C-alpha positions, 0 to 999 in steps of 0.5 A: 481588492474584491475584483483582484481576488476574483481574477486571481482565484479564476487564474488559480482555478485554471491550474488547480488539480481536478480535486480542487476544481471539482469541489462542490459549490452548493449543498446539492453538489455534495456527495455523501454525508446523508446523515447530516445533509439529507432533507430535514437533517440538522446540518442542512437546516443550519446551512440553509438558514444562512445563520451558521454557528461554530462547528467542529467537523470530525472525519477521515481524509477526503470526506468533505470537511473543507467543502462543507466549510466553503458551502457554509460560508457561501450560504451565509454570504460570509468571508471565507478565511482558511487557516492551517493549525500546522503553520499558524500561531497565536499572532496569526489567529489574533490578526484574523480575529481583528480583521474579522471584527473590522469586516463585521463593523465596517461592512456587516459581513461575517467571517467563517474561519476554517481551521484545518487540523484544529487538534494541532492547536495548543491550549494558548492558541485555542484560548485565543479563539474563545472570545471571538467565537463567544462574541460572534466575531467569527464563525469557527469551522474546525476540521480534524481527523482525530477525536476532538474530545482528546485534543480540543479544549472543553470551553471551545467544544462547548461553544461549537457543535460537533459533527461526525463525517463518514468515509464515502462508500465505493458507490459514492466515490464512483458517483464523484468520479463519473461527475468529474468525467462528465463535467466539461467546465471543471472536470474532464468532460472536454477530453472525451475519455472512455473509461471502463467500468472495471477501471472506475470500480478499481479506483473507487475501491482503492480510494478507501472512502477518500474522494480527494484521493480518487479524483487525483488518481483519476486525473493521473489516469487521464494524463496517462491515457492522453494518447489513446483516450481510454482509461482501462483497468491496466491504466488505472492500476498503473496510475494508482501504483500502491495505495498507502493504507489509511493509518495515522499513528496519532489519530483515529485510524490508529486506535481503530486498527489497534482495537480491531487487533486486540478484539480479534485476539480476544475473539480467538481469531488468529487470521483476523489478528494477523491481518490487523497486525500486518496492517499496523506493521505495513503502515509503519507502526512501532513494533514495540507498541504492538509488543506492549499491547500483546504483553498487556493482553496476555494478562488482561485477556488470557491470564492464568487460563494459560500462564505461558501466554505472558512468557510468550508475549514477553519473549516476543518483545525481547526477540524484537529488541534482539533481532529487530525488524523485519525478521522479528515479524516472525516472533510477533506473528508467533505470539499473536497466533498463540495469544489468539488460540490460548484459552481466555480469562479476564478473572485476574483483571476482574479480581483486581477491579473488585479488590480496588472497589473494596479498597475504595468502599471500605477505606484503609482497613487495619492489618490483622495483628497476626499479619503485621511485621514482627521484626521489631521488639516494640511491635511484638510487644503489642501483638504484631505477628502473634498467632501467625502460622508459617505455611512451610511448617504445615506442608506449604499451606495452612488454613489462615485468614489473610484479609482484614476482619471486615472482609473475611468472607470476601472473594475477588477472584473467580476462575473461568478457564484453563489452568487457573480453574485447576489451580483454583479447584486445588485451593478450594479443596485445601480450604474445605479440608483445612476447615476454618482459619485458626488465628489468635486475635 
């Protein structure tokens, strides 16, 4: 079977795409990830030892997760078993584990199970892996583009080492492309292509840190240049057509872009906020999600510094439901710019946090007698409502305590800017003029 598998693999290599043929086969061939694979770095030492432990590789597409799994298995002389969490179930997992146990018992050979998109495994599937990982029957190499802290079970994570991979730089993508152009055995070297620096730089830039995408684009350009043997900038642009923006509505790209959008509005930069919003819309993000974020932002980051901000954000949400896309993009843009330009205050949010902290610290303090419901005669008989001053009988405001006795002098709200400071100053003036609160205990 080993000879058959080897022959079959060689046959497949003849038809494999360039990205698969150029997959690094050793540590020295890997480009990028110097923070993990540089001299003396932890992952490099782990691989070179030939005694690998289970790891979870977290990084963007094309950063080398599959390659690292192959290299880990090769250095350990282990059987490589690929599996996709999208198609595999508990039955398939158990079959792989049983085969790995048999392989270890009969031949003393370990198995590296490469589980792509491990975050898509449910709890039952992940639990099925635990005994095998814990007993060393398999070496698990999980790959994910999403933060595994959200989706991978704690018991499995505690038995694995989490390693974060970074997107490749444009220079590193360029190195990968040049290597493919020069390799006569696995790459395009035998074609004798001429590639302009501009074309190579354009492909590297458009790859967005994804080596696989860059190699696929280069192969397409090579096919288009078959007649002339020259890959010009025009050929590269034609081969690329349009690069889909890297954005996963359920993954880290999603959270990163949303974070940039919110932080740009908070930083009062309408240009940046519009850019990130356009990125989300272009990538197919649900526009209602964007509206919800702006409604939250209007209270969390603008608050009463400009009370109109919440009205604008809610109006944009209503406009989206009324008009729909693509026209409602204009309403979203208006709200985005308004929120960016509005004075900023998180005073309401901070006041809420302070009040919640007081609730936790003090417990359920009793409601002062004058504030208790006095509708029932029995309640009035024991003092409920006694001493309450009806503000409308005093011109709309009267000096009176509304907090529990233990919190009489407590202030949660501290104005920061805009309209809320004006309102707070007016309240403080009334307090000074009205003197100390007058209530009957």
